[in-house]
Backbone bond lengths (Angstrom), bond angles and torsions (degrees), N, CA, C in turn:
res aa  C-N    CA-C-N  psi(-1)  N-CA   C-N-CA  omega(-1)  CA-C   N-CA-C  phi
1 M - - - 1.458 - - 1.525 109.44 -
2 S 1.340 115.73 152.17 1.458 118.87 179.63 1.514 110.05 -150.88
3 R 1.324 114.52 159.04 1.457 120.27 169.33 1.518 106.40 -135.64
4 E 1.303 115.03 159.32 1.458 118.37 -171.21 1.517 109.95 -138.93
5 H 1.314 114.88 136.13 1.458 121.54 174.64 1.524 107.54 -111.65
6 R 1.307 116.68 126.55 1.464 121.14 178.73 1.525 109.37 -106.33
7 N 1.294 115.53 140.42 1.448 121.16 177.35 1.519 107.98 -145.24
8 L 1.327 117.34 117.92 1.457 121.03 179.70 1.517 108.30 -90.60
9 V 1.304 115.08 129.01 1.446 120.63 -176.23 1.517 110.57 -65.68
10 K 1.315 116.86 132.21 1.458 120.43 -179.68 1.525 109.35 -86.77
11 I 1.320 114.97 69.16 1.455 121.61 176.42 1.515 107.35 -93.87
12 R 1.287 116.70 122.09 1.459 120.18 -179.41 1.521 109.21 -96.05
13 L 1.303 115.10 120.23 1.456 121.46 -178.51 1.520 109.52 -122.33
14 R 1.325 115.83 140.09 1.455 120.09 177.79 1.526 110.23 -76.79
15 L 1.334 115.45 118.26 1.463 121.45 177.08 1.532 106.82 -123.73
16 G 1.296 116.32 95.77 1.455 119.48 -176.02 1.511 110.19 66.60
17 V 1.339 116.63 -123.56 1.458 120.64 -177.73 1.513 111.75 -98.04
18 A 1.353 117.78 -1.14 1.457 120.50 -174.11 1.509 111.07 -110.64
19 T 1.309 117.01 148.69 1.449 123.00 173.63 1.513 108.31 -104.11
20 V 1.332 117.46 125.45 1.456 121.76 -176.50 1.512 109.33 -95.46
21 A 1.319 117.41 125.35 1.458 121.95 172.26 1.509 106.68 -102.43
22 A 1.329 115.96 135.09 1.453 120.28 -164.55 1.509 115.14 -61.46
23 T 1.315 119.39 -32.06 1.462 118.20 -174.93 1.528 112.48 -112.26
24 G 1.299 117.13 8.05 1.445 118.32 -176.56 1.500 113.99 -107.50
25 L 1.327 114.82 -161.02 1.451 121.78 175.44 1.510 108.35 -108.79
26 L 1.306 115.92 148.95 1.456 121.97 178.15 1.519 108.05 -92.56
27 T 1.330 116.73 120.59 1.450 120.82 179.28 1.516 108.89 -99.25
28 S 1.298 116.19 119.99 1.461 121.04 -178.41 1.528 110.39 -73.14
29 C 1.349 115.92 141.63 1.456 120.21 177.98 1.525 111.49 -67.37
30 S 1.336 117.15 -21.25 1.458 120.71 -174.88 1.519 112.48 -105.81
31 S 1.336 117.44 7.08 1.464 119.81 -176.92 1.515 109.78 -136.08
32 R 1.285 116.70 145.76 1.457 121.36 176.52 1.511 111.97 -85.47
33 H 1.333 117.33 -8.47 1.457 121.08 -175.92 1.519 110.16 -107.66
34 P 1.338 118.17 130.64 1.470 120.40 178.64 1.522 111.11 -68.50
35 V 1.321 115.50 146.50 1.454 120.80 175.06 1.521 108.24 -121.32
36 E 1.306 117.78 158.08 1.455 120.86 -179.02 1.521 110.38 -66.52
37 S 1.330 115.54 138.83 1.457 120.34 179.35 1.522 109.88 -75.97
38 P 1.333 117.58 156.56 1.463 120.34 176.60 1.530 110.07 -62.92
39 P 1.321 117.42 160.40 1.469 120.13 177.64 1.523 110.46 -57.69
40 D 1.311 116.56 142.78 1.448 121.84 -179.02 1.524 110.42 -72.85
41 P 1.331 117.90 142.25 1.465 119.90 -176.56 1.522 113.97 -71.11
42 V 1.338 117.12 -25.52 1.468 120.56 179.46 1.521 108.58 -129.15
43 Q 1.325 116.69 121.48 1.459 121.25 -179.64 1.528 109.70 -124.64
44 Y 1.318 114.94 138.06 1.461 122.23 -177.64 1.523 110.59 -113.03
45 R 1.319 115.96 137.53 1.472 122.58 174.83 1.523 109.05 -129.76
46 H 1.319 115.72 137.25 1.462 121.85 173.38 1.524 107.12 -116.18
47 I 1.325 115.56 112.83 1.460 121.63 -176.56 1.532 108.63 -107.20
48 V 1.315 116.12 127.98 1.472 122.10 179.20 1.524 108.38 -114.10
49 R 1.338 116.77 123.47 1.460 121.11 -179.39 1.525 111.09 -124.37
50 T 1.309 114.74 149.95 1.461 120.97 176.19 1.521 112.21 -110.66
51 S 1.335 117.57 -8.30 1.457 122.44 -179.51 1.528 109.29 -131.36
52 P 1.337 117.97 138.04 1.470 129.39 4.79 1.525 114.02 -78.78
53 R 1.347 116.40 -0.92 1.466 122.91 178.46 1.535 105.88 -164.29
54 P 1.315 118.98 167.60 1.472 118.78 176.26 1.528 111.42 -60.02
55 L 1.336 115.56 129.88 1.461 120.82 -177.90 1.523 110.31 -142.10
56 Q 1.318 115.43 134.63 1.460 122.80 171.99 1.529 106.63 -115.69
57 I 1.336 116.05 116.35 1.462 122.46 -173.16 1.523 108.96 -118.59
58 H 1.323 116.12 130.58 1.459 121.67 -177.66 1.526 108.67 -119.07
59 V 1.328 116.29 125.21 1.465 121.99 -171.59 1.524 110.54 -128.24
60 L 1.332 116.60 131.17 1.452 122.36 168.28 1.522 108.78 -114.46
61 R 1.303 115.95 132.92 1.464 121.49 174.63 1.525 107.71 -117.32
62 V 1.329 116.15 124.10 1.465 122.30 -174.73 1.521 109.40 -115.37
63 D 1.318 116.42 127.67 1.456 121.89 177.88 1.528 108.63 -80.23
64 L 1.324 116.49 104.69 1.460 121.00 -177.19 1.522 113.20 -73.57
65 T 1.323 117.12 -12.22 1.469 120.09 177.68 1.520 112.04 -87.12
66 H 1.322 117.01 -8.54 1.458 120.37 -177.69 1.526 109.73 -73.33
67 P 1.327 118.54 129.39 1.471 120.68 -175.38 1.520 114.10 -71.68
68 G 1.328 117.35 -9.75 1.464 119.44 -174.38 1.502 115.86 -96.40
69 V 1.352 118.88 -4.37 1.462 120.32 -177.63 1.521 110.35 -128.71
70 E 1.341 115.29 155.58 1.454 121.17 176.15 1.524 109.74 -144.92
71 V 1.334 115.07 156.01 1.466 122.67 -179.24 1.525 107.70 -98.08
72 V 1.337 116.45 129.90 1.466 120.64 -177.20 1.526 109.80 -136.23
73 S 1.320 116.14 158.16 1.453 120.97 168.26 1.521 108.05 -98.16
74 I 1.327 115.83 143.07 1.462 122.84 -178.74 1.525 106.75 -120.54
75 I 1.327 116.96 118.26 1.459 121.10 -172.92 1.521 109.19 -129.56
76 A 1.326 116.49 131.39 1.465 120.83 177.95 1.526 109.73 -68.18
77 D 1.310 116.57 157.42 1.463 122.12 -173.86 1.532 112.75 -60.19
78 D 1.328 114.74 149.18 1.461 122.57 171.89 1.529 107.92 -77.70
79 P 1.348 118.46 119.81 1.465 119.68 -173.41 1.517 115.08 -80.77
80 D 1.345 118.12 -15.97 1.466 118.61 -174.71 1.524 113.53 -130.45
81 G 1.340 116.78 16.73 1.461 120.49 170.91 1.507 115.94 53.09
82 G 1.304 117.81 54.99 1.461 121.02 178.49 1.509 114.29 97.47
83 G 1.321 117.98 7.04 1.461 121.38 175.57 1.514 111.33 -81.44
84 R 1.333 116.60 -152.91 1.460 120.52 -176.45 1.518 112.46 -66.20
85 A 1.311 117.57 -36.06 1.456 121.11 -176.45 1.525 110.90 -81.23
86 H 1.320 115.59 148.77 1.461 121.65 173.39 1.521 111.68 -99.77
87 S 1.345 115.98 -32.46 1.449 120.58 -170.23 1.532 108.26 -162.06
88 V 1.325 116.56 -172.52 1.463 121.00 177.74 1.522 110.05 -131.13
89 M 1.320 116.04 151.27 1.459 121.71 174.54 1.529 109.15 -64.02
90 T 1.332 115.52 131.70 1.464 120.21 -176.47 1.521 109.54 -141.11
91 D 1.325 116.60 139.27 1.458 120.25 175.59 1.527 108.94 -56.17
92 P 1.345 118.73 131.87 1.469 120.24 -176.08 1.524 114.33 -55.94
93 L 1.336 117.09 -38.26 1.462 118.97 179.14 1.522 111.37 -65.77
94 E 1.326 116.53 -36.21 1.462 119.59 176.17 1.527 110.62 -71.08
95 L 1.331 116.54 -42.63 1.459 120.89 -178.28 1.523 111.57 -60.51
96 A 1.324 116.33 -39.77 1.464 120.93 -176.46 1.525 113.46 -87.42
97 S 1.328 117.15 -1.78 1.470 119.54 -176.76 1.519 110.74 -83.27
98 R 1.300 115.65 61.23 1.463 122.87 178.97 1.523 108.47 -116.35
99 P 1.319 117.37 155.56 1.466 119.60 -174.01 1.528 113.23 -52.44
100 G 1.334 115.09 128.13 1.454 120.96 172.70 1.506 116.38 86.63
101 I 1.334 119.42 -8.73 1.466 120.47 -177.85 1.523 109.77 -72.92
102 V 1.348 116.26 124.89 1.462 121.18 -179.91 1.520 112.55 -116.23
103 A 1.343 117.63 -9.33 1.470 121.23 177.90 1.522 107.82 -161.11
104 A 1.349 115.73 152.73 1.461 119.68 179.15 1.521 109.83 -161.04
105 I 1.336 114.81 154.10 1.454 122.41 178.49 1.531 107.79 -139.40
106 N 1.318 117.68 151.28 1.468 120.24 176.58 1.522 110.27 -64.50
107 A 1.330 116.19 158.68 1.470 118.95 -174.49 1.523 111.56 -134.28
108 N 1.340 118.15 -99.06 1.465 122.37 -171.01 1.522 113.59 -65.57
109 A 1.331 115.01 149.69 1.455 120.62 164.11 1.530 108.04 -72.23
110 F 1.324 117.19 166.51 1.456 120.86 -175.50 1.528 109.51 -161.15
111 G 1.320 115.08 161.45 1.454 121.74 173.60 1.514 109.51 -119.10
112 V 1.324 117.04 138.70 1.461 121.84 -179.53 1.522 108.75 -92.92
113 L 1.319 117.20 119.22 1.461 121.62 -178.47 1.533 110.62 -74.83
114 D 1.332 115.55 139.73 1.466 118.54 179.05 1.524 113.17 -106.31
115 G 1.332 116.60 6.65 1.450 120.24 175.08 1.507 115.05 103.44
116 S 1.322 118.11 -11.96 1.456 120.47 178.42 1.522 109.70 -110.61
117 E 1.300 117.18 162.23 1.460 122.31 -174.07 1.524 111.91 -60.30
118 D 1.346 115.45 121.47 1.465 121.94 175.15 1.524 113.51 56.20
119 E 1.299 117.42 29.38 1.455 120.98 176.84 1.528 109.34 -113.08
120 Y 1.336 114.39 137.07 1.453 120.00 -177.60 1.519 109.73 -127.43
121 E 1.316 116.30 161.49 1.450 121.08 177.78 1.523 109.24 -135.47
122 T 1.319 116.16 175.56 1.462 120.42 -179.10 1.518 110.81 -118.58
123 T 1.322 116.94 27.78 1.456 121.70 175.41 1.525 108.24 -92.14
124 Y 1.317 115.78 113.46 1.462 120.48 -173.13 1.534 108.94 -96.67
125 V 1.318 115.20 91.28 1.456 122.10 -177.03 1.522 109.04 -123.43
126 A 1.315 116.57 131.49 1.456 120.54 178.88 1.525 110.37 -57.42
127 G 1.326 114.63 138.83 1.455 120.62 178.98 1.511 114.71 96.57
128 R 1.346 118.15 -15.09 1.453 120.17 179.26 1.522 110.67 -73.59
129 P 1.346 118.26 140.04 1.463 120.84 179.08 1.523 111.64 -70.11
130 T 1.324 116.53 147.68 1.466 121.74 -179.04 1.520 110.92 -133.45
131 R 1.329 114.28 158.42 1.456 121.54 165.40 1.523 107.26 -110.81
132 I 1.330 115.27 126.58 1.460 121.80 -176.33 1.520 109.50 -85.22
133 V 1.317 116.43 137.21 1.468 121.94 178.24 1.523 108.94 -89.40
134 G 1.322 116.37 120.17 1.459 120.70 178.15 1.515 112.56 86.74
135 W 1.324 114.23 -175.77 1.457 122.21 -173.08 1.520 111.01 -68.30
136 A 1.339 116.30 132.84 1.457 122.38 172.68 1.516 107.72 -143.35
137 E 1.328 116.59 116.12 1.460 121.82 -176.47 1.522 108.54 -150.15
138 T 1.311 116.03 141.81 1.456 119.69 178.25 1.517 110.13 -147.76
139 G 1.326 116.36 129.46 1.447 121.57 176.03 1.510 115.10 53.51
140 G 1.334 116.87 35.25 1.455 120.66 179.32 1.510 115.24 89.09
141 Q 1.329 118.31 -5.19 1.461 121.68 177.02 1.524 109.74 -100.75
142 R 1.331 116.53 119.31 1.461 121.58 -179.21 1.527 110.08 -97.24
143 F 1.334 115.71 125.10 1.460 121.54 178.97 1.528 111.02 -97.49
144 S 1.335 117.29 -36.65 1.465 121.65 178.04 1.519 109.15 -152.83
145 R 1.318 116.68 155.92 1.454 123.24 -175.19 1.529 111.69 -93.30
146 P 1.329 116.76 160.96 1.473 119.29 172.90 1.523 110.96 -59.82
147 Q 1.328 115.45 150.61 1.461 121.98 175.84 1.514 108.47 -127.26
148 K 1.334 116.85 132.19 1.457 120.69 176.93 1.532 109.73 -56.26
149 G 1.321 114.53 136.06 1.449 119.59 -179.55 1.519 113.27 95.28
150 Y 1.329 117.19 -17.49 1.462 121.51 175.93 1.526 107.64 -112.51
151 F 1.304 116.20 106.40 1.455 120.80 -174.32 1.529 110.77 -66.10
152 S 1.321 115.17 143.03 1.454 122.01 -178.15 1.523 111.25 -102.35
153 F 1.315 114.70 148.76 1.464 123.29 170.75 1.522 105.99 -120.75
154 W 1.341 117.22 125.89 1.455 118.22 179.38 1.518 111.49 -144.12
155 V 1.334 114.02 163.53 1.458 122.46 -179.71 1.513 107.73 -121.25
156 D 1.344 116.54 125.23 1.456 120.62 174.59 1.528 108.94 -128.20
157 D 1.315 116.85 -166.70 1.463 120.15 -175.94 1.524 113.50 -65.37
158 T 1.327 117.30 -18.14 1.469 120.50 -179.05 1.518 113.18 -98.69
159 G 1.331 117.98 -4.84 1.452 120.23 178.68 1.514 113.47 128.46
160 V 1.338 116.29 -152.33 1.468 122.28 -176.84 1.526 110.07 -98.93
161 K 1.347 116.07 149.63 1.462 120.95 -178.28 1.518 109.97 -145.92
162 I 1.345 115.84 151.27 1.461 123.49 173.06 1.520 107.43 -131.95
163 Y 1.348 116.00 125.93 1.461 119.24 -179.99 1.524 108.89 -162.58
164 N 1.338 115.72 161.43 1.461 122.21 177.94 1.527 108.45 -91.48
165 L 1.310 116.79 102.13 1.457 121.96 -174.24 1.525 111.89 -106.22
166 G 1.344 115.21 150.33 1.456 120.33 173.18 1.510 112.62 -103.62
167 K 1.333 116.47 -17.41 1.453 120.85 177.49 1.524 108.78 -146.92
168 P 1.327 117.16 158.65 1.468 119.84 -176.04 1.519 112.74 -66.43
169 K 1.315 114.85 153.71 1.456 123.19 169.23 1.527 107.76 -115.37
170 P 1.323 118.27 164.24 1.462 119.16 175.66 1.529 110.24 -57.56
171 A 1.317 116.76 126.43 1.457 120.14 -175.58 1.521 110.15 -151.40
172 K 1.323 114.85 148.81 1.461 120.78 171.86 1.524 110.27 -81.48
173 H 1.332 115.02 -41.33 1.463 121.42 -179.35 1.519 108.12 -146.69
174 A 1.334 116.17 146.80 1.460 119.57 -178.92 1.516 110.40 -153.77
175 L 1.326 114.98 149.47 1.456 122.66 174.14 1.516 107.69 -154.21
176 A 1.337 117.49 -175.47 1.468 119.48 -174.13 1.523 110.80 -146.91
177 G 1.343 113.90 157.75 1.450 121.59 173.64 1.508 109.45 -130.28
178 F 1.304 115.66 -153.20 1.466 121.14 177.60 1.526 108.47 -95.31
179 G 1.318 117.68 -117.11 1.455 120.77 -177.67 1.513 112.76 -86.77
180 R 1.326 114.90 157.30 1.456 121.96 174.28 1.520 109.08 -72.23
181 L 1.318 117.51 136.67 1.461 123.12 178.45 1.525 111.67 -91.66
182 M 1.333 116.00 -37.64 1.460 122.47 -177.81 1.513 109.69 -143.93
183 Q 1.339 115.56 153.43 1.463 121.46 174.15 1.517 108.35 -145.72
184 D 1.326 116.52 123.47 1.474 122.44 175.75 1.525 112.67 51.28
185 G 1.310 116.04 42.51 1.459 121.32 175.43 1.507 115.85 88.46
186 E 1.329 117.71 -8.30 1.461 121.50 -178.86 1.529 110.72 -106.52
187 I 1.312 116.56 137.70 1.465 120.73 175.83 1.529 108.88 -73.66
188 T 1.323 116.48 125.12 1.466 121.95 -179.05 1.514 112.49 -105.28
189 E 1.331 117.86 -16.19 1.464 122.15 179.60 1.522 109.33 -89.43
190 Q 1.328 116.98 118.37 1.459 120.99 -177.94 1.529 112.97 -113.98
191 R 1.325 116.83 -1.60 1.465 119.67 -179.02 1.517 111.02 -78.90
192 S 1.316 114.63 146.83 1.454 119.70 174.62 1.527 108.81 -89.52
193 G 1.321 117.01 -74.09 1.460 119.98 175.75 1.516 112.77 77.61
194 P 1.322 116.46 178.77 1.470 121.08 -177.62 1.524 111.96 -75.96
195 L 1.323 115.86 166.14 1.458 122.10 174.96 1.524 108.87 -82.76
196 H 1.334 115.93 129.29 1.460 120.84 178.89 1.523 109.33 -146.49
197 P 1.332 118.03 162.36 1.465 118.92 163.83 1.526 108.05 -60.66
198 R 1.322 117.33 142.46 1.459 120.86 -175.12 1.530 110.69 -133.66
199 S 1.333 115.23 148.32 1.469 122.31 172.27 1.522 108.21 -130.31
200 A 1.324 116.56 146.11 1.469 120.46 -178.63 1.515 110.41 -153.35
201 V 1.338 114.89 156.97 1.454 122.02 172.98 1.525 107.88 -132.92
202 G 1.324 116.56 143.41 1.460 120.48 178.45 1.513 110.97 -156.74
203 Y 1.322 115.60 172.93 1.460 120.12 177.61 1.520 109.60 -144.58
204 D 1.329 115.37 161.85 1.460 120.78 -177.96 1.523 110.52 -80.81
205 A 1.319 115.92 176.21 1.469 120.75 -175.12 1.525 112.43 -61.37
206 A 1.320 117.56 -32.27 1.459 121.48 -179.00 1.526 112.29 -85.77
207 R 1.310 116.84 -3.77 1.469 123.15 -174.07 1.535 110.92 53.86
208 S 1.322 114.57 38.54 1.462 120.61 179.17 1.521 112.42 -105.47
209 A 1.325 116.93 -12.18 1.463 121.22 179.73 1.523 109.30 -136.06
210 L 1.317 115.92 133.55 1.455 122.85 176.52 1.518 108.40 -105.32
211 V 1.332 117.02 136.57 1.457 122.45 -179.92 1.529 109.05 -119.14
212 L 1.320 116.65 123.45 1.465 123.55 176.41 1.523 108.49 -113.15
213 V 1.326 116.89 132.26 1.468 121.19 -174.00 1.517 110.66 -133.55
214 V 1.323 116.26 136.51 1.466 122.96 166.38 1.519 107.83 -127.33
215 V 1.339 115.70 128.35 1.462 122.55 174.77 1.519 107.03 -110.91
216 D 1.320 117.36 118.37 1.462 120.23 177.58 1.526 110.48 -68.74
217 G 1.340 116.87 153.82 1.460 120.74 -179.25 1.518 112.48 -157.94
218 R 1.342 114.74 177.97 1.469 123.35 179.73 1.532 112.49 60.92
219 Q 1.338 115.66 30.55 1.464 121.04 -179.62 1.527 107.80 -134.29
220 N 1.319 115.82 91.73 1.459 121.85 -173.51 1.522 111.71 -56.46
221 G 1.333 114.97 131.52 1.451 121.09 177.57 1.506 114.42 81.67
222 Y 1.332 117.41 -13.94 1.463 121.47 179.26 1.520 110.23 -109.37
223 S 1.311 116.85 -62.00 1.460 122.27 175.40 1.522 107.82 -155.75
224 E 1.335 116.31 119.25 1.460 120.79 -168.37 1.517 114.24 -105.92
225 G 1.343 117.34 2.54 1.452 120.34 173.54 1.510 114.15 92.69
226 M 1.342 114.71 175.16 1.468 122.87 -177.31 1.514 110.51 -130.59
227 T 1.329 115.09 162.26 1.460 122.10 168.84 1.525 108.43 -88.76
228 Q 1.344 116.84 172.90 1.464 119.93 178.46 1.522 112.21 -63.26
229 I 1.337 117.16 -43.85 1.451 119.42 -177.66 1.526 111.15 -68.02
230 E 1.323 117.27 -34.23 1.464 120.18 175.68 1.526 110.65 -65.31
231 L 1.332 116.78 -38.42 1.461 120.18 177.27 1.522 110.58 -64.55
232 A 1.333 117.12 -40.95 1.458 120.61 177.32 1.531 110.78 -61.47
233 N 1.317 117.17 -44.21 1.465 120.69 178.40 1.525 111.37 -62.51
234 L 1.329 116.18 -37.86 1.463 119.89 178.29 1.521 110.64 -64.02
235 M 1.328 117.21 -44.10 1.467 119.63 -179.49 1.528 111.06 -63.48
236 Q 1.321 117.05 -37.37 1.462 120.33 175.36 1.530 110.49 -64.12
237 E 1.320 116.60 -43.99 1.469 121.91 178.10 1.527 111.42 -58.20
238 L 1.332 116.79 -34.45 1.459 121.66 -177.78 1.528 112.80 -84.24
239 G 1.332 117.34 4.61 1.448 121.34 172.82 1.512 116.19 97.21
240 C 1.325 116.75 11.60 1.467 119.62 -179.80 1.521 111.13 -79.77
241 A 1.323 116.03 146.23 1.458 122.35 170.72 1.523 110.69 -102.08
242 T 1.328 116.33 -32.19 1.458 123.04 178.63 1.529 107.71 -135.17
243 A 1.335 116.93 136.87 1.462 119.79 -175.70 1.517 110.82 -151.40
244 L 1.329 115.59 154.82 1.456 123.52 -174.53 1.520 110.30 -129.40
245 N 1.333 115.86 134.38 1.462 122.69 175.42 1.526 108.93 -81.84
246 L 1.328 117.05 114.68 1.454 122.14 179.16 1.531 110.39 -88.69
247 D 1.332 116.38 178.67 1.457 120.25 174.14 1.527 108.62 -58.62
248 G 1.327 116.82 149.63 1.458 120.40 -177.73 1.512 111.95 -134.02
249 G 1.332 116.01 -140.10 1.452 120.37 -179.54 1.513 112.13 63.02
250 G 1.326 116.02 -141.40 1.459 120.87 -178.53 1.511 113.84 -67.87
251 S 1.341 117.02 -12.54 1.468 120.27 178.50 1.520 113.06 -82.30
252 S 1.336 118.18 -15.99 1.468 120.71 -176.15 1.525 110.80 -62.98
253 I 1.324 115.10 120.59 1.464 119.80 -178.76 1.525 109.48 -154.38
254 L 1.318 116.04 144.18 1.458 122.05 176.71 1.522 108.45 -129.78
255 L 1.329 116.29 124.28 1.458 123.17 179.08 1.519 109.71 -109.81
256 L 1.326 115.19 146.18 1.457 120.96 -179.94 1.517 108.82 -148.59
257 A 1.332 116.80 140.07 1.458 120.88 178.15 1.525 110.71 -70.77
258 D 1.338 115.68 137.97 1.459 119.89 175.60 1.529 109.12 -86.17
259 D 1.331 116.95 -171.51 1.457 120.70 -175.20 1.521 112.81 -61.06
260 S 1.337 116.73 -27.03 1.459 120.83 -179.62 1.523 112.60 -86.25
261 G 1.351 116.65 -8.76 1.455 121.11 -177.43 1.512 114.09 97.91
262 A 1.341 117.55 -4.96 1.459 121.35 179.54 1.524 109.97 -79.38
263 L 1.330 117.36 135.69 1.458 121.23 178.84 1.530 110.36 -73.19
264 E 1.336 115.27 140.53 1.462 120.79 176.01 1.517 109.18 -137.36
265 V 1.328 116.03 155.57 1.466 122.46 179.62 1.522 107.98 -82.13
266 K 1.353 116.94 124.43 1.458 120.56 -177.86 1.526 112.58 -93.04
267 N 1.341 117.63 -25.96 1.468 119.31 -179.38 1.520 110.21 -101.17
268 Q 1.309 116.59 -174.45 1.465 122.50 -179.88 1.526 108.64 -121.15
269 P 1.352 117.95 93.17 1.468 120.83 -176.49 1.516 112.44 -56.25
270 S 1.334 116.34 144.59 1.464 121.22 -172.15 1.521 113.20 -71.05
271 D 1.345 118.63 -19.78 1.463 120.62 177.02 1.520 111.93 -73.55
272 G 1.332 117.10 -12.64 1.459 120.59 -175.49 1.514 112.38 89.68
273 S 1.326 116.67 -5.83 1.461 122.73 177.19 1.522 107.74 -155.66
274 R 1.320 116.80 173.04 1.454 120.90 -179.45 1.529 110.53 -73.44
275 R 1.317 116.54 127.01 1.464 120.64 176.04 1.529 109.21 -86.60
276 P 1.321 118.86 131.30 1.469 119.87 174.11 1.522 110.74 -62.23
277 I 1.328 116.33 141.21 1.464 123.00 -179.29 1.532 108.48 -141.62
278 P 1.349 118.40 162.27 1.462 119.41 -178.44 1.527 115.58 -100.47
279 V 1.347 118.02 -15.80 1.469 120.78 -172.56 1.528 109.87 -139.41
280 M 1.336 115.84 139.37 1.458 121.08 173.22 1.519 109.72 -138.23
281 L 1.312 116.34 155.97 1.450 123.47 169.86 1.524 106.07 -97.49
282 G 1.330 117.45 125.74 1.446 120.55 -175.45 1.518 113.27 -120.42
283 I 1.337 114.81 157.94 1.457 123.01 171.85 1.528 106.28 -113.92
284 R 1.327 115.26 123.14 1.469 120.50 -173.11 1.518 111.43 -122.17
285 L 1.332 115.47 140.33 1.449 119.87 171.90 1.516 108.97 -74.96
286 K 1.323 116.45 132.49 1.458 120.33 178.52 1.513 110.31 -71.68
287 K 1.317 115.27 147.65 1.466 121.15 179.64 1.521 109.91 -70.31
């Protein structure tokens, strides 16, 4: 069983002479009668399920055909300019607090450097240097390269793509996850695995809609997480043709702008607080 709460983001975008408010009606300057507003470019759904276990699922659907929004990667600064570190651990709200960002989700896995050669730790403290797993690039600045076995998600002049790359391709923005969940409408992930908090990104067959998902987990009686195959089935249910399993666990987080434009955390991270991370996938209003 499930129940669902829908909330349309109140992102105001200039469309000709009218300003569109996400949940209202568009009143024409030349008409006394209100007309329905166009579909909102970013829509949020909160799905609550009790079967097969308690689950809290957070979904963003982004209209990629809308001229007012774009998909970007958000990467914290490189602390040593080409040294061992790629980036630094950063609070997600701080990381995403860049001009125009109205939504964001965690992306790449990463290792926290402890200061010695090839040694990593699991202490998640803001400011610590990290090495990013897989491709991470934004606005022409490359932080890390693609790695075989870690599928990449990138944006180029033709749209969004997911593929297993060994070297970079021309891209405006890029990031990476683990394995592919779906390809061309078929589920490719067959593993069950343990229950964990999960994050994923996918798109429909026309590459006209982007779907971002966070499933809360490790919280008995509230939300206990999903397996990989369950996540793949969920992405198919949400209309994806191709989808990618992103980093999960305590890093899983989904941010969304409230009515005032301030970003807020929509899910309940399993650590009990926001875990610092170095990379996010963001949705930005175009200038």
